[in-house]
N, C-alpha and C positions, 0 to 999 in steps of 0.2 A: 613433489618432483622439482628438482633444481634446474633452473634455466641455464643453458650453456650460452656462450657468446654467439655461436652460430645460430642457435634458436632465437636469441634476441634480435640478431641481424635479420633473420628470415621474417620474424614478426614485424619488424620495422619496415621491411620491404613491402609486406602485405598492406600495412597501414598506408604507406605512400601510394601504392597502386590503387587502393580503395579511395584515397583522397583525390587522386587525379581523375578517376572514373566518376566520382561524385560531382565533379565540377566540369561540365562539358566545355571544351574549347579552352582549357586552362593554359596550355602551353602556347597556343596561338595568341590568346589574349595577352599573356605575359610578354611575348616578343613585341607585339604592337605597342603595348603600354611602355615597355622599356625603351623602345625606339623614340616614342614621343617625349619621354622625360630625359633620357640620356643625351640625345642629340643636342637639344638647346643648352643643356648643362655644359657639355663639352665646348660648344661654340662660344658661349659667353665667357668661359674660363680662358679660352685661347685669345679671345678679343681683348681680355684684360691682362694678358700675359701672365696668367696664373697657372700653376700646375693642374692639369685637367684629368689625369688618369684616376686619381683617388676619388675626386668629386663625381666623376662619371660612374665609377664602380658603386659608390654609395647610392647614386640615383637609380641605377639598375636594380640594386638590391631592394630599395624601397618600393620600386615597381613590382618586384617579386612578392614582397609582403602583402601589398594591396591586392594583387591578383589572387594569391592563395587564400586570403582571408575574406575578401569582399565580393568576389565574383559569385553570381547566383548559382546555387547547387540544387540538389534534389532531396535534401534532408533538412532536419531542423525542427525547432519548436515553433509555437505560434508567435505572432508579433507581440512584443513587449513581455516576453517570457525569458527567463534565464535560469540555467541550472546552477543553483547555489549550493550544491553538495560540497562538503569539506574535501579539499584536494589531498586526500590521504595517499594517493598513488602518484604523487608528483614525480618521483624519481624512479618509479618502477613501471609505469605505463608507457608503452611505445608511443602512444599518441602525445602524451605530455613531453616525452623526451624530444619528439620531433618539433613540438612548439618551442621548446627551449632552444633547439638547434636553429629554428627559423629566425629568432630575434638576436641571438648572440653575435653572428657575423656582422649584422648591420650595425649594432652598437660598437663593435670593435672598429669597423671602418670609420664611424663617426668620431670616435675618440682619437684615432690616428689623424683625422682631418682637422678637428677643432681643438684637440688637446684639452678638453674639459670633461673629464669622465663623470663627475657627479651630475652635471647638467644633462649630459647625453643619457645617462641611466634614467633620470627623471623624465626626459623627453620621450624615450622609447617606452617607459612605463605608461605615460599618458597616452601614447599612440596605441598601446595594447588595450587600455580601457576604452578609448574611442572606437577601436575596431569591434570590441565585444558589444558596446552599446549600439553601434550601427547594425551589427548582426541581429540584435534583439528588436530594434525599432523598425528596420526595413523588412520588406517581404523578399528576402534573399534566399530562403531555403537553407539558411545556415543556423548553427546552434550557438547562442551565447552561453558561456560557461565560465564560472569562477575558477575552475581548474585550469582552463586555457589562459585566463587572465594571469593567474599565479605563475604558470609555466612561461608565458611570454615575458613577464616582469623578471623572472629568474634568469631567463636568457639574456635580457638587457643588462642585468647586474653582472652576470658572468662575462659577457662581452666587454663591458666597460672596464671591469677589473683586469681582464687580460690586456686590453688596450693600454691601461695605465701602467701595468707591469712592463709591457713592451717598450713604452716610451722611457720608463725609468732605466731599463736595461740598455737602451740605445742612447742614454744620456741626453734625451730631448726634454727640455723643460716644459712643464705644464703651463697653460695660459692662465695667469692670475688665479692661483689656487683658492685664495680667500673669496674672490668674487665668484668663482666657479661653485664653491661650497654654498654661498649665500643664494645664488641663482638656482642651483640645483635643489636645495632644500625648499625654497619658496615654490618652485614649480611643482615639486613632488607633493607638497602639502595641498596646494591649490588643486592639482589634478585629483588627488585622493578625495578631497572634500566634494569636488564637483561630481565625480563618478558615484560616490556614496550617496549624494543628494538625489541624483537621478534614479539610482537603484531603489532608494527608500520611497520616492514619490511616484514612480511610473512603472517599475519592473514588477511583474508577477513572478514570485519565486517558486521554483520547482526543484525537487531533488531527484535527479535521474537515477543516481546510484541507489538511493533508497527505494525508488519505484521499481527498478530492475530487481533489487533484492526481494522486494515484496512479491513481484510477479513470479520470481523463481521459487520463493518459498510457497506461494499459492499453488504453483504447478506440482511441487514436491508433495505438498499436503494433499492435493487431489489424488495423486497416485496412492499415497498411504491410505486415504479415505476409501478409495476403491477396494483396496485389499481388505480393509477392515469390514466394510459392508458385505463383501463377498463371503467372508468368514462367518459373519453374523447370519447371513441368509442360509448358509448350509447348516448352521446350528439350529435355526428356527424351523426350516422347512425339510431338512434332511441332508445327509452328507453327499448325496448324489445330485444335489440341486445345481443347475447350470445357470449362471448369470448371463443374460442376453445383452443388457445394456445398463449403463449407469448415467445419471444426470446429476451434476453438481451445480449448486447455486450459492454464491457468497451472501451471507447474512450477517452483516456487521463484521466482527472479528472471527466468525466461525464459518464453516461450510455446512450446508444442508445437502445431504446426498440421498438419492433414491435409486434403488436397484430393482430392475425388472428381471424376474427369473422365470424358468419354466414351471415353477410351483406357485408363484405369486409375487407381490411387490413388498418391499421393505424400505424404510427410510430412517435416517438418524442424523445426528450432528457430529461434526469433527472440529477440533481435536478432543472434545469432551468424551467422545465415544458413548453417547447416549442414544439409544434407540427410541424412536418416537411412535412409529406405527408400522403395522404389517397386516396384510390380508392375503389369505391363501386363495388361489384361483379355484380350488375345490372347497367351496363354502358350504357344501351340503353336510349335514350331520352324519356321523358314522353310527352304524348299528352295533354299539358296544354294550358292555355289561357293567360298566362302572356306575355306582350310585352317586348321589349328591356329595356324600362325604368323601368318597374316593376321588371324584373329580376335583373337589376342593384341595385335596392333598397333592394331586398331580399339578394343579395350577400353582400351588405354593412352591413346589419344587422348581417349576419353570421360572416363577417370579424371583425366587432367591438367586437363581443362576444369572438371569439377565438384568434384573432390577433390584439389587440388594438395597440400594439407597431408598427406593420407594417402599419396600416391604418393611424395613426396620420401623418398629413402633406403630405400624398401621393396623387398622381393623379390616378384616376380610368379610365380605358379604357375597352370598351365592344365590342366584335365582335362575330358574329354568327358562329356556326359550323353546316354544313349541311343545309338542307331545308326540307320543308314539316312539317307534324304534330309532328315529333319526333326530330325536330331541338333543339340544345342547344346553350349555350353561354359560351364563355371564358371571365372571368372578371379578368383583370390584374391590380395590384397595383404596382406603382413605385414611388420612392421619389427622388427629385432632390435638390441639394444644389449648388448654383452658376452654374446652368446648367449642373452639373455633376451628372450622375445617381448613386445613392448610392447602396451599395451592398445588401440592403434589397430586398427580392423578395416575391411576393404573387400572385399565379395564381389559380383561382377557375374555375371549370367547373360546370355550373348550368343549370338545365332543365327549361322548361317553366311552371313547377309547383312550382318552387323555390327550388327544391331538389338539394343539392350539390352532384354531382357525385364523385368529387374528388378535391384535392388541392395539391399544392406543395409550400412550404414556406421556406424562409431563413430569420431568424430573427437575424439581426446584427445591433449593434449600429452604427450610422453614424460616420465614421472616420474623423479625422481632416486632411485635405489634403493641400499640398503646393499650392500656387496660380497658376492658369492656365495662361501660357504665350503664348501658341501655339493655334491659332484659327483653325477652321475647314479647311479653305482654305490652310493654311500653312501645316497642317497635311496631306492633300491630295497631296499637291505638294511633300512633303518628301516621301510619299509612292510611288508616280509615279516615282520619281527619283531612288528609290530603285529597283522597279520591272520592270520599263519600260512600265507599263501598266496603262491605265487610271483608276482612282478610281471610284468605283460604289456607295459606301456608306461610311459613317463615323459616329461613335458612341462614345460619350465621357462618360466614366464611371470610377468608382473607382475600382481598382484592387490591389491585393497584389503582390508586386514585391520584392523578396528576403526578405519576412517577413515584408515589410513596405507598407502601403497603399499609392498609388500614383494615380493621375488623368491620365487616359490613353485614347488615341484615338485608336479605332479599325477601321482601314480603309480597306474596301474590294477592292481589286485590282485583277480582274479576278478570278482565282482559288486560289489566295494567299491572306491571310489577314495579314496586317502589324500592329503591336502594337507600338505606339509612345508615349513616356512620354510627357504629355501635359505641364509639368512644365519646362522641359529641352530641349525638341525637339529630344531627343535621341531615337533611335530604341531599343525596348526591345526584346532581343533574346528569342526565345522559346514561346513567347506570340502571339496568333493569334486567 
């Protein structure tokens, strides 16, 4: 949608109104401050038989800048924080345009008064930096912002340029141009180094735009995740399933979402769209007629639909739960690579009608592991040497050790399980 001039003006008015309301007593404070600064300025100029209107106008305008930027408000970051986001909307944001407009007239008045545009531009740029640092250091309820600093400095440059053009058109000579250039450049460099030094040593940088984009993206992702988990719930529990509530929790770069329905609960992760678990509120077995082989086929059909990545290349095992007419089956999928059990997991509980009561899944890509050099017998011998107890079982599987996937023997020795790195033969402390 293209913004019209009227729309831009209306947006600017709203920003001005919001700025005034955010700083209680702004107008009254400005009038008092302007009187305190302008009156002595005018009196001193008259006493010295100097033109006073321009000096007084500049004094009043500086009072306005200080009032607008430094009076305590009800918003802002914490002390010694500053929004260092890139000022990409410098000439399109109503707030930035107002900051440009705030500093440009003051710089224009100063150039008309002192006839040194380079020095004036540098001085107003330094003033802008000092204002932002004061907003960051003080408990003012104001927001330090690199975008505001850039907008204020842009206003100072534009005001100084307009002032220089005005003097040129009026054929009024500039005051010692070479000295103005030298003083202005020196002041600008000194101010830039000082402000940069304080920013580097004291300021805690935050990126408000990026944070806002992240929050907006998180909110949009949460809505999409709600829609996805609702669809999954109806696919698992039945098309007439009603979602009562959803709970979303941020887990690193992903969302973990759980839906509570009238048929049970289901959870998964977004945006990977991987289901993790579900359990029906009706967990009693059905009095069906499917045998073990038919239940395995029904489970395979369900698993291929919802967990194709887990099923591919996996082995299926089926075992019964309970007995009688309400017995059910646990259908387990595991994948092996070079006899090492991969971290992928899929466990289904299925009734004799083919209804899936629940499932638990872990969808993980098969990791690349070091070559196994320790066989089962050696792993059991190492465990026995450690515990002094005979080993009862041994399982070779992939596990993360200090953030790295390793082939690991889990050896059961009495009441103590021992974890042994199958590539090095070393015992893994804390694993069992």
